[in-house]
BALUM-925097 format. One record per residue (C-alpha): x, y, z; residue in one letter; residue number from 1. Coordinates in nm, 3 decimals. Example, Ala and Ser with C-alpha at 12.3 -4.5 7.8 and 13.67 -1.06 7.14 Angstrom:
BEGIN
<<1.230,-0.450,0.780>,'A',1>;
<<1.367,-0.106,0.714>,'S',2>;
***
This chain:
BEGIN
<<-0.843,1.369,-1.777>,'M',1>;
<<-0.655,1.639,-1.582>,'P',2>;
<<-0.699,1.918,-1.837>,'E',3>;
<<-0.561,2.187,-1.605>,'S',4>;
<<-0.231,1.998,-1.572>,'A',5>;
<<-0.200,1.941,-1.946>,'L',6>;
<<-0.216,2.316,-2.006>,'A',7>;
<<0.131,2.360,-1.857>,'T',8>;
<<0.478,2.273,-1.990>,'S',9>;
<<0.832,2.244,-1.862>,'G',10>;
<<1.096,2.002,-1.733>,'T',11>;
<<1.084,1.736,-1.462>,'F',12>;
<<1.389,1.621,-1.265>,'D',13>;
<<1.352,1.243,-1.233>,'F',14>;
<<1.653,1.207,-1.003>,'S',15>;
<<1.468,0.932,-0.812>,'D',16>;
<<1.503,0.710,-1.120>,'W',17>;
<<1.814,0.501,-1.186>,'G',18>;
<<1.968,0.278,-1.452>,'V',19>;
<<2.083,-0.085,-1.453>,'I',20>;
<<2.324,-0.188,-1.728>,'E',21>;
<<2.315,-0.543,-1.873>,'L',22>;
<<2.615,-0.614,-2.096>,'Q',23>;
<<2.738,-0.925,-2.275>,'G',24>;
<<2.667,-1.159,-2.569>,'P',25>;
<<2.389,-1.334,-2.377>,'D',26>;
<<2.206,-1.019,-2.262>,'A',27>;
<<1.917,-1.042,-2.510>,'A',28>;
<<1.860,-1.414,-2.451>,'D',29>;
<<1.879,-1.369,-2.074>,'F',30>;
<<1.622,-1.087,-2.077>,'L',31>;
<<1.400,-1.282,-2.313>,'N',32>;
<<1.387,-1.567,-2.060>,'R',33>;
<<1.343,-1.340,-1.760>,'L',34>;
<<1.125,-1.046,-1.864>,'S',35>;
<<0.778,-0.995,-2.012>,'T',36>;
<<0.917,-0.859,-2.341>,'L',37>;
<<1.027,-1.039,-2.657>,'N',38>;
<<1.396,-0.963,-2.698>,'F',39>;
<<1.435,-1.204,-2.991>,'K',40>;
<<1.244,-0.963,-3.214>,'N',41>;
<<1.374,-0.647,-3.049>,'W',42>;
<<1.378,-0.319,-3.241>,'D',43>;
<<1.705,-0.154,-3.129>,'P',44>;
<<1.559,0.192,-3.193>,'S',45>;
<<1.274,0.135,-2.946>,'S',46>;
<<1.239,0.205,-2.574>,'V',47>;
<<0.974,-0.017,-2.418>,'R',48>;
<<0.808,-0.075,-2.082>,'V',49>;
<<0.888,-0.421,-1.949>,'G',50>;
<<0.841,-0.606,-1.621>,'A',51>;
<<1.016,-0.870,-1.413>,'L',52>;
<<0.778,-1.109,-1.238>,'L',53>;
<<0.759,-1.377,-0.972>,'T',54>;
<<0.647,-1.726,-1.065>,'G',55>;
<<0.290,-1.623,-0.973>,'K',56>;
<<0.316,-1.318,-1.205>,'S',57>;
<<0.364,-1.072,-0.917>,'G',58>;
<<0.543,-0.752,-1.021>,'V',59>;
<<0.903,-0.740,-0.899>,'V',60>;
<<0.976,-0.430,-1.109>,'A',61>;
<<0.884,-0.253,-1.427>,'F',62>;
<<1.057,0.021,-1.618>,'G',63>;
<<1.199,0.117,-1.957>,'F',64>;
<<1.433,-0.111,-2.156>,'F',65>;
<<1.653,0.040,-2.426>,'R',66>;
<<1.934,-0.097,-2.643>,'S',67>;
<<2.291,0.015,-2.588>,'R',68>;
<<2.614,-0.100,-2.756>,'P',69>;
<<2.684,-0.449,-2.623>,'G',70>;
<<2.357,-0.488,-2.433>,'G',71>;
<<2.069,-0.301,-2.272>,'F',72>;
<<1.979,-0.052,-2.003>,'E',73>;
<<1.684,-0.081,-1.766>,'Y',74>;
<<1.554,0.255,-1.640>,'I',75>;
<<1.348,0.225,-1.320>,'L',76>;
<<1.295,0.394,-0.982>,'P',77>;
<<1.612,0.390,-0.772>,'K',78>;
<<1.415,0.243,-0.482>,'A',79>;
<<1.375,-0.078,-0.688>,'N',80>;
<<1.734,-0.108,-0.817>,'V',81>;
<<1.877,-0.324,-0.533>,'A',82>;
<<1.585,-0.567,-0.548>,'Q',83>;
<<1.617,-0.599,-0.925>,'V',84>;
<<1.992,-0.668,-0.903>,'L',85>;
<<1.915,-0.948,-0.654>,'E',86>;
<<1.646,-1.082,-0.887>,'H',87>;
<<1.885,-1.083,-1.183>,'L',88>;
<<2.155,-1.257,-0.979>,'E',89>;
<<1.911,-1.529,-0.875>,'K',90>;
<<1.854,-1.626,-1.239>,'F',91>;
<<2.210,-1.567,-1.361>,'H',92>;
<<2.405,-1.891,-1.403>,'F',93>;
<<2.651,-1.957,-1.686>,'S',94>;
<<2.545,-1.676,-1.921>,'E',95>;
<<2.811,-1.444,-2.058>,'D',96>;
<<2.652,-1.141,-1.896>,'L',97>;
<<2.738,-0.858,-1.658>,'R',98>;
<<2.495,-0.624,-1.487>,'F',99>;
<<2.548,-0.327,-1.258>,'A',100>;
<<2.389,-0.013,-1.119>,'D',101>;
<<2.513,0.274,-1.339>,'I',102>;
<<2.272,0.538,-1.210>,'S',103>;
<<2.563,0.770,-1.132>,'A',104>;
<<2.637,0.803,-1.505>,'K',105>;
<<2.306,0.969,-1.585>,'Y',106>;
<<2.059,1.240,-1.500>,'S',107>;
<<1.702,1.135,-1.585>,'V',108>;
<<1.481,1.415,-1.713>,'A',109>;
<<1.126,1.452,-1.838>,'G',110>;
<<1.021,1.710,-2.094>,'F',111>;
<<0.655,1.804,-2.085>,'F',112>;
<<0.531,1.996,-2.386>,'G',113>;
<<0.877,2.097,-2.505>,'E',114>;
<<1.173,1.941,-2.686>,'G',115>;
<<1.464,1.749,-2.530>,'P',116>;
<<1.772,1.942,-2.427>,'L',117>;
<<2.024,1.702,-2.575>,'N',118>;
<<1.949,1.580,-2.927>,'E',119>;
<<2.249,1.343,-2.922>,'T',120>;
<<2.061,1.094,-2.705>,'D',121>;
<<1.708,1.017,-2.822>,'A',122>;
<<1.410,1.088,-2.600>,'A',123>;
<<1.114,0.850,-2.581>,'W',124>;
<<0.744,0.907,-2.527>,'K',125>;
<<0.585,0.819,-2.196>,'D',126>;
<<0.330,0.542,-2.264>,'P',127>;
<<0.086,0.684,-2.009>,'W',128>;
<<0.108,1.063,-2.006>,'I',129>;
<<0.039,1.253,-2.331>,'P',130>;
<<0.304,1.510,-2.413>,'G',131>;
<<0.568,1.374,-2.175>,'L',132>;
<<0.906,1.255,-2.307>,'R',133>;
<<1.188,1.097,-2.111>,'W',134>;
<<1.561,1.132,-2.168>,'Q',135>;
<<1.886,1.015,-2.011>,'L',136>;
<<2.137,1.298,-1.994>,'L',137>;
<<2.503,1.267,-1.893>,'P',138>;
<<2.547,1.303,-1.518>,'S',139>;
<<2.592,1.668,-1.429>,'G',140>;
<<2.430,1.792,-1.750>,'A',141>;
<<2.299,2.143,-1.707>,'A',142>;
<<1.923,2.153,-1.711>,'F',143>;
<<1.673,2.329,-1.490>,'K',144>;
<<1.366,2.149,-1.354>,'A',145>;
<<1.078,2.392,-1.392>,'S',146>;
<<0.800,2.153,-1.287>,'L',147>;
<<0.749,2.010,-0.939>,'D',148>;
<<0.750,1.634,-0.879>,'S',149>;
<<0.403,1.665,-0.727>,'T',150>;
<<0.268,1.746,-1.072>,'L',151>;
<<0.429,1.433,-1.217>,'Y',152>;
<<0.282,1.216,-0.939>,'N',153>;
<<-0.057,1.371,-1.006>,'F',154>;
<<-0.025,1.297,-1.379>,'L',155>;
<<0.099,0.940,-1.341>,'R',156>;
<<-0.181,0.871,-1.096>,'T',157>;
<<-0.445,1.031,-1.318>,'A',158>;
<<-0.334,0.821,-1.616>,'Y',159>;
<<-0.295,0.493,-1.425>,'G',160>;
<<0.082,0.442,-1.387>,'M',161>;
<<0.160,0.259,-1.059>,'P',162>;
<<0.495,0.242,-0.879>,'R',163>;
<<0.640,-0.072,-0.725>,'V',164>;
<<0.668,-0.012,-0.353>,'G',165>;
<<0.384,0.241,-0.354>,'L',166>;
<<0.063,0.114,-0.513>,'E',167>;
<<0.187,-0.235,-0.603>,'I',168>;
<<0.439,-0.496,-0.494>,'D',169>;
<<0.529,-0.855,-0.579>,'S',170>;
<<0.198,-0.981,-0.436>,'T',171>;
<<0.010,-0.797,-0.713>,'V',172>;
<<-0.019,-0.981,-1.047>,'M',173>;
<<0.094,-0.787,-1.352>,'V',174>;
<<-0.256,-0.791,-1.505>,'L',175>;
<<-0.410,-0.683,-1.174>,'E',176>;
<<-0.171,-0.386,-1.191>,'A',177>;
<<-0.320,-0.307,-1.535>,'N',178>;
<<0.021,-0.344,-1.700>,'L',179>;
<<-0.080,-0.542,-2.007>,'A',180>;
<<0.119,-0.292,-2.218>,'L',181>;
<<0.435,-0.437,-2.059>,'A',182>;
<<0.357,-0.794,-2.170>,'V',183>;
<<0.437,-0.950,-2.508>,'D',184>;
<<0.219,-1.246,-2.596>,'R',185>;
<<0.336,-1.567,-2.762>,'N',186>;
<<0.702,-1.548,-2.662>,'K',187>;
<<0.936,-1.788,-2.485>,'G',188>;
<<0.890,-1.886,-2.123>,'C',189>;
<<0.965,-1.645,-1.839>,'Y',190>;
<<0.874,-1.645,-1.469>,'P',191>;
<<0.500,-1.586,-1.437>,'G',192>;
<<0.417,-1.654,-1.803>,'Q',193>;
<<0.193,-1.954,-1.732>,'E',194>;
<<-0.027,-1.747,-1.500>,'V',195>;
<<-0.036,-1.450,-1.740>,'V',196>;
<<-0.131,-1.661,-2.041>,'E',197>;
<<-0.396,-1.852,-1.847>,'R',198>;
<<-0.563,-1.523,-1.751>,'I',199>;
<<-0.542,-1.388,-2.107>,'F',200>;
<<-0.682,-1.714,-2.249>,'T',201>;
<<-0.954,-1.812,-2.005>,'Y',202>;
<<-1.081,-1.498,-1.841>,'G',203>;
<<-1.000,-1.187,-1.642>,'Q',204>;
<<-0.844,-1.098,-1.311>,'V',205>;
<<-1.093,-1.037,-1.032>,'N',206>;
<<-0.964,-0.688,-0.962>,'R',207>;
<<-0.774,-0.425,-1.157>,'K',208>;
<<-0.584,-0.110,-1.062>,'L',209>;
<<-0.768,0.183,-1.222>,'L',210>;
<<-0.734,0.562,-1.214>,'P',211>;
<<-1.016,0.733,-1.026>,'V',212>;
<<-1.141,1.086,-0.962>,'S',213>;
<<-1.172,1.162,-0.592>,'V',214>;
<<-1.413,1.403,-0.425>,'R',215>;
<<-1.544,1.474,-0.078>,'G',216>;
<<-1.326,1.475,0.234>,'Q',217>;
<<-1.026,1.321,0.059>,'W',218>;
<<-0.774,1.537,0.247>,'Q',219>;
<<-0.846,1.331,0.559>,'N',220>;
<<-0.853,0.990,0.391>,'A',221>;
<<-0.651,0.709,0.548>,'V',222>;
<<-0.516,0.466,0.289>,'L',223>;
<<-0.585,0.197,0.194>,'P',224>;
<<-0.953,0.296,0.192>,'L',225>;
<<-1.210,0.027,0.114>,'K',226>;
<<-1.545,0.109,-0.045>,'C',227>;
<<-1.808,-0.156,0.026>,'V',228>;
<<-2.123,-0.211,-0.178>,'R',229>;
<<-2.382,-0.486,-0.128>,'D',230>;
<<-2.169,-0.645,0.143>,'G',231>;
<<-1.854,-0.683,-0.065>,'R',232>;
<<-1.543,-0.475,-0.129>,'T',233>;
<<-1.605,-0.285,-0.452>,'A',234>;
<<-1.278,-0.091,-0.452>,'S',235>;
<<-0.970,-0.017,-0.244>,'T',236>;
<<-0.811,0.325,-0.286>,'L',237>;
<<-0.433,0.286,-0.254>,'V',238>;
<<-0.299,0.625,-0.366>,'S',239>;
<<-0.428,0.981,-0.364>,'L',240>;
<<-0.276,1.298,-0.509>,'V',241>;
<<-0.425,1.645,-0.505>,'G',242>;
<<-0.363,1.863,-0.808>,'S',243>;
<<-0.092,2.126,-0.749>,'P',244>;
<<-0.272,2.344,-1.006>,'L',245>;
<<-0.633,2.305,-0.890>,'N',246>;
<<-0.702,2.252,-0.516>,'P',247>;
<<-1.047,2.115,-0.593>,'A',248>;
<<-0.908,1.834,-0.808>,'E',249>;
<<-0.774,1.502,-0.678>,'A',250>;
<<-0.691,1.175,-0.848>,'R',251>;
<<-0.610,0.832,-0.717>,'G',252>;
<<-0.541,0.470,-0.803>,'L',253>;
<<-0.778,0.205,-0.675>,'A',254>;
<<-0.809,-0.171,-0.705>,'F',255>;
<<-1.161,-0.211,-0.842>,'V',256>;
<<-1.349,-0.541,-0.834>,'A',257>;
<<-1.451,-0.677,-1.175>,'R',258>;
<<-1.830,-0.620,-1.141>,'P',259>;
<<-1.766,-0.246,-1.099>,'F',260>;
<<-1.518,-0.180,-1.385>,'W',261>;
<<-1.787,-0.032,-1.607>,'D',262>;
<<-1.978,0.143,-1.332>,'S',263>;
<<-2.038,0.516,-1.369>,'T',264>;
<<-2.182,0.545,-1.018>,'D',265>;
<<-1.953,0.680,-0.744>,'P',266>;
<<-1.823,0.450,-0.470>,'L',267>;
<<-1.791,0.601,-0.126>,'S',268>;
<<-1.649,0.545,0.222>,'A',269>;
<<-1.568,0.772,0.517>,'D',270>;
<<-1.684,1.083,0.337>,'G',271>;
<<-1.467,1.011,0.029>,'V',272>;
<<-1.628,0.953,-0.311>,'E',273>;
<<-1.443,0.792,-0.600>,'I',274>;
<<-1.544,0.757,-0.963>,'T',275>;
<<-1.359,0.553,-1.223>,'I',276>;
<<-1.190,0.786,-1.471>,'S',277>;
<<-1.298,0.760,-1.836>,'R',278>;
***
């Protein structure tokens, strides 16, 4: 746990996050058939992490779903918005539904250790990072970002939150990405459900993306970095962030092979030593 980072507080500017609007009478049914979440039993006061998958359960996108009058909003990195709109269009047939990029309507902010600026629009807790709350503010709302984005990337990495296009892509299964919190069990069919349920029912994935502590010559590491033990790949380090508050501290995300999930021994390669975070 990055204790030094948790000792600070302030505001993040998440301007690299955007919003897709889904409006219409069929919005809930459409999302129930397309996403990993159960929209038939949706609590309109909730904001939840949900994913869109390929037929093989690869992660197309994940982000926050929240209810809005007449439909829903999907909050996700702007770099993924165009791909998600294409994905939605591919599955959109005769439903009474409209979707669009409405990122220009909002400023996305994160409040770390302090209250939201605008109480008229509810904030929600980050499911990974303790003490962090998210909020959508009207575009142009006056707020000052007091915390650097490097700190957020360090925190999300330390607590195991991947980003599509960085640590994962559509070739990575949702349970390999360690995103079980984004999956509702026992709901209607959606792309990838058969693969997800088979893994839940009969076993485990063979690798999982886990947060790791990094030591040694990590400043010179070339990613992805494979650590080999007993002739097989034990882990592959795919992201690495040094702490902006403590130069001696670095965290990363690594795909770790199943036999090593519970290992407390460091894995090493090219002068870099990684240990699974506990």
